[in-house]
C-alpha positions as CSV (number, residue, x, y, z in Angstrom):
1,M,-54.5,-99.0,-28.6
2,V,-55.6,-96.8,-25.7
3,Q,-53.3,-97.1,-22.7
4,H,-54.4,-96.5,-19.1
5,A,-53.2,-93.2,-17.6
6,S,-50.5,-94.1,-15.0
7,I,-51.5,-91.3,-12.6
8,F,-55.0,-92.8,-12.3
9,G,-54.2,-96.4,-12.0
10,D,-56.1,-99.1,-13.9
11,R,-59.7,-98.0,-13.2
12,M,-59.8,-95.1,-15.7
13,T,-59.3,-95.7,-19.4
14,P,-58.9,-92.3,-21.1
15,I,-60.5,-91.2,-24.3
16,E,-57.8,-90.3,-26.8
17,I,-58.6,-87.5,-29.2
18,A,-55.8,-86.2,-31.5
19,G,-53.1,-87.6,-29.2
20,Q,-54.6,-85.9,-26.1
21,R,-56.0,-88.0,-23.3
22,Y,-59.4,-87.0,-21.8
23,F,-61.5,-88.3,-19.0
24,T,-65.3,-88.0,-18.4
25,A,-66.8,-86.1,-15.5
26,N,-67.9,-89.5,-14.0
27,Q,-64.3,-90.8,-14.2
28,V,-62.9,-87.7,-12.6
29,A,-65.4,-87.8,-9.7
30,D,-64.6,-91.5,-9.2
31,T,-60.9,-90.9,-9.1
32,L,-61.4,-88.1,-6.6
33,G,-63.6,-90.3,-4.4
34,V,-66.6,-87.9,-4.5
35,D,-70.1,-88.2,-5.9
36,R,-70.7,-86.9,-9.3
37,T,-73.1,-84.3,-8.0
38,T,-70.4,-83.0,-5.6
39,F,-68.0,-82.7,-8.6
40,Y,-70.6,-80.8,-10.6
41,R,-71.3,-78.5,-7.6
42,W,-67.6,-77.7,-7.4
43,R,-67.6,-77.0,-11.2
44,K,-70.6,-74.6,-10.8
45,K,-68.7,-72.8,-8.1
46,L,-65.6,-72.6,-10.3
47,L,-63.6,-74.5,-7.7
48,V,-62.3,-77.1,-10.2
49,P,-61.6,-76.9,-13.9
50,Q,-64.6,-76.6,-16.2
51,G,-63.5,-79.2,-18.7
52,Q,-64.4,-79.1,-22.4
53,E,-67.7,-80.1,-24.0
54,F,-67.0,-82.6,-26.8
55,R,-69.2,-82.6,-29.9
56,D,-71.3,-85.5,-28.7
57,G,-72.1,-83.5,-25.5
58,R,-69.8,-85.3,-23.1
59,L,-67.9,-83.2,-20.7
60,L,-64.2,-84.1,-20.9
61,F,-61.2,-83.2,-18.8
62,T,-57.5,-83.4,-19.5
63,E,-54.9,-85.0,-17.2
64,A,-53.9,-81.5,-16.0
65,D,-57.6,-80.7,-15.2
66,V,-57.8,-83.9,-13.2
67,A,-54.6,-83.1,-11.3
68,E,-55.9,-79.6,-10.5
69,A,-59.3,-81.1,-9.3
70,R,-57.4,-83.6,-7.2
71,E,-55.4,-80.8,-5.6
72,F,-58.6,-79.1,-4.6
73,A,-60.3,-82.3,-3.4
74,N,-57.2,-83.1,-1.2
75,R,-57.0,-79.8,0.5
76,I,-57.2,-80.0,4.3
77,G,-60.7,-79.1,5.5
78,S,-64.1,-79.4,4.0
79,E,-65.7,-77.2,1.4
80,R,-67.6,-75.3,4.1
81,E,-64.3,-74.5,5.9
82,Q,-62.8,-73.2,2.7
83,R,-65.8,-70.8,2.4
84,G,-65.4,-69.8,6.0
85,Q,-68.9,-71.1,6.9
86,L,-68.0,-74.0,9.1
87,R,-70.1,-74.1,12.3
88,L,-68.3,-75.9,15.1
89,P,-70.3,-77.3,18.0
90,L,-69.9,-75.5,21.3
91,A,-68.1,-77.6,23.9
């Protein structure tokens, strides 16, 4: 029986392969509270782990990958601030 991963709460049921728990890109984006397109943009820019493509074409992420992505998503400031491109309005 597949158990829910405790660090993600009850909303994400992992896929278990050879004793390792994996999560889909949609599950990761959901747990981070971002749209899937945002998560894929972060992947393209190498800001979060790339995951592994399973033989059926699904992109899967380990718990460590999700934790690393969460760390990035929870950083103070927006993605634009982190790139040094934030434009603040003039007061």
